[in-house]
N, C-alpha and C positions, 0 to 999 in steps of 0.2 A: 272271444265269444261273448264277454260282458257287454262289449259295445253293440254286437249284433242283437242282443236281447233287450237293450235299453229302450225304455218308452221315449217316443219323440212327439213333442207338442209344437204346434205352429201358432205364433201369435202376430198378426198383421196390425203393427202399431200405426200404420197409415190411416186406418179407420177410426182411430181413437181421437177425441179431443186433445190438443197438444198438452194441456195442463195434467191430463191423466196418463199420458204415456208411460212415463218413468215409474210412476207408483203401480200401474197394471203389470209392467214387466217385473218388478220386484216381488209383487205378491204372486204372480204365476211362477216365477223362479223358486220362491220360498216353498211352494207346494210340491216341488219335484222331490223324488226320492234320489238318493245317491246313485249316480250312474245315468239318470235320465237326462234328457237334452231338451232344450227349448230354442226353437228356430224363430228368431225376431226379424221381421221385414219392416224396413224403414224407407223413407223417401230422401234420406241424406245420411252421409257418413255417420255411424253411431259412436264416434269417439266420446262424446259427453256421457253416454250410457256406460261405456267402459270405465270412464273415470269415476262415476258413481259406484259401480261395482267393485272397482279396485279400493275404493275409500270404505265403502259400507258392508262388502262381502268379501274382504280379503281373504285369499286362499280358499275360498269355497267354490270356485268356478274355473273352468277351462274356456278359453275364447277362441272361436275358429270362424273367420270370415269364409263364407260360402260363395258369395256373389257381391261384387263391389260395383255399383252403378256408375252414373246414373242409367236408367231411372229408378232402380230398386236396389237396395243392399239387403243381403240375407246373411245373418249372423247366428252361428250355433253356439249356444251356452250350455255347457255340461255342468251338472251339479256334482261336486266332489264331496265325499264324506268328511264330517267335521273332524273325525279322528285322524285324517291324513296330515293334519298340520296346516297352520295359517302361512307359514314361510315356506316358499317353493324352493326347489333345486332344479338345475338344467336337466339332469338325468331323468328325474321323474316326469317333468313337464314335457320334454321333447320325445321321450320314448312313448309317452302317452299319445303324442301326435302321430308317431309312426303307426301305432296300432290303429288309431282313427283312420289314417289314410288307407291302410291295408284293407279295412273293412270296406271302404267306399270302392276301391279298385275291384274287390271281389263281387260287389253288387253289379258293377258294370259288366263284367264278364258272364255273371250269372244272367243278367237280363238279355245279353246277346245270345246265350245258349238257349233261352226260352223264345227266341224270335222276337223280342221287344227291341227292335233297332233304336227307336227314339229314347227309350229308357236307358239303354247302353250308352248312347251319345251323351245324354244328360249326366249320367252318373260319372262317365269319364271326364267331362268338362269340370265337374266339382272335384274329382280327385286331382286332375292336372293343375287346377287353380291352387288347391291346398298344398300340393307338393312344391309347386313353383314358389309359393309364398315361403315355405318351409326352407327352400334352398336360399331364398333372398334374405331372410332374417339371419340364417346361419352366416352367410358370407358378409353381410353388412353390420351384424351385431355380435354374434357369437365368436366367429373366427378372429376378429381383431382383439377381443378380450383374451382369448386363449394364447394368440401369438404374444401379446404384451406380457402376460403373466409368465409364460414359458421361454420368453426370449428367443422366439423363432421367427424367421422371415417368411412373409406370405409366399415368397417364390420357392421355399424349400420346406421339407418336413411334412407332417401329416396333413395340414390344412392345404397345401399345394396338391397333394393327391386327392383330397376331397373335392377341391374346386374342379379338378379335370374330370372326376367322376360325375360331378354335377352336370358338366356340359353333355356328357353321354346321356344321362338320364333325361335331360331336356330334350335332346334330339329324338329319343325313343317315345317320350311323351307325345311329341307333335306327330311322329310317324304312326303311332297307334290311333291317334285322334282321326288322321286322314283315312286310315284303314277302316275304322268304325263308321265313319260318315259316308264312306263308299260302299258300305254293306260288306266288306271283307271281314274275315274273322280275326286277323291280327294275332293268332295264337303264337306264331313263331317269334314275332316281335315281343309279344308278352314274355315268352320264355327268356328272351335276352334281357328285358327289363328286370325280371326277377333275379336273374343271375347277378347283374350289376348292383341293383338296389339291395338285395338281400345281404351281399357282402359289405356293401357301404354301410348300412344300418348297423350291422353287427360292430363294425370298427367304431362307429360313433358311440353306440351304447356301452361298449366295453372299454373304450379308451378315451375318446375325445370328451364326452359329456363328463364322465367322472373325473377326468384331469381337471377340467374347468371348475366343477364344484370344489375340488380339493384346493385349488388355488384362490378360492374366494371364501370370506366369511359368510356366516348365514344370512346376514342383512344384505350383503352384496349380491349373493346368489339370488334372493328374492327379488331385488331391484332388477336384476338382469332379466328374470322371467317376465316382469312387469313391463320392461322395454320390448321384449319380443312380442308380448300381447299387443302393444301398441303399434307394432309395425304393420 
C-alpha cells in the first residue's frame, strides 16, 4: 500500500547541461519525503550517479532500473527514511523489491481491466524487466554467496530449487507478455504466475534471505546490497 501511495517525480536529466545534472538529481532527491520516488532519465548508463549516491547518500535510497537503453535509461530512486539505518541487509532490501514489483504487476492488470491495452503492455514490460533483473542478481550475486557460506552445491539444496522456479517464472512472464500484446486477458496465466511466484517469494523472504544475512557480518551485508544495486 505504501508504494501505491508514494509520490512519483520524473526528472529528464538529458535536458540539463552536463555540469548541472548530478547536482540537480541530488537536490531533487533530497526534497523527497520518505517513500517517495524519483525517476531519472539519462542518455547513458547511470552508474556514475549510483556511485555518487552510494558515497554521499549511503543507505538513504533504493535503486531500480526501469529501462536500460540505448537510447534512454530510466532509473527509479526511492527515498528511504533516515531512521531505517545506513547499513542495509539482504532481507530488507530484496523484500522491498518484491513489494515494488508486485505493485507494478497489479498496475498492469488494472490497466488491462480498464481497457487500457497500451498501459497494460507498458506496465508489464516494466514489471518483467524488473523481475528478470531480480532473478539475474540473485543467481549471479546472492546465490553464490549463500552457497559458499552454507557449504551447499548449486546443483542441490534450496538454490537449486530457486533456479528451477526462476525458469518457470521467466516462461510465464514471456507468455503473459505475448497474451497482453495480443489483446488476450492472460488471467489464467496470471493465476499460474501468482501460484509459483507467491510461494517462491515466501521461501526467499523467510529462509534464503535471512540465512544469508545471518551468515554475514553487518558490513558484508551492506556491501552485498551495494553489489546488487550495481548489477
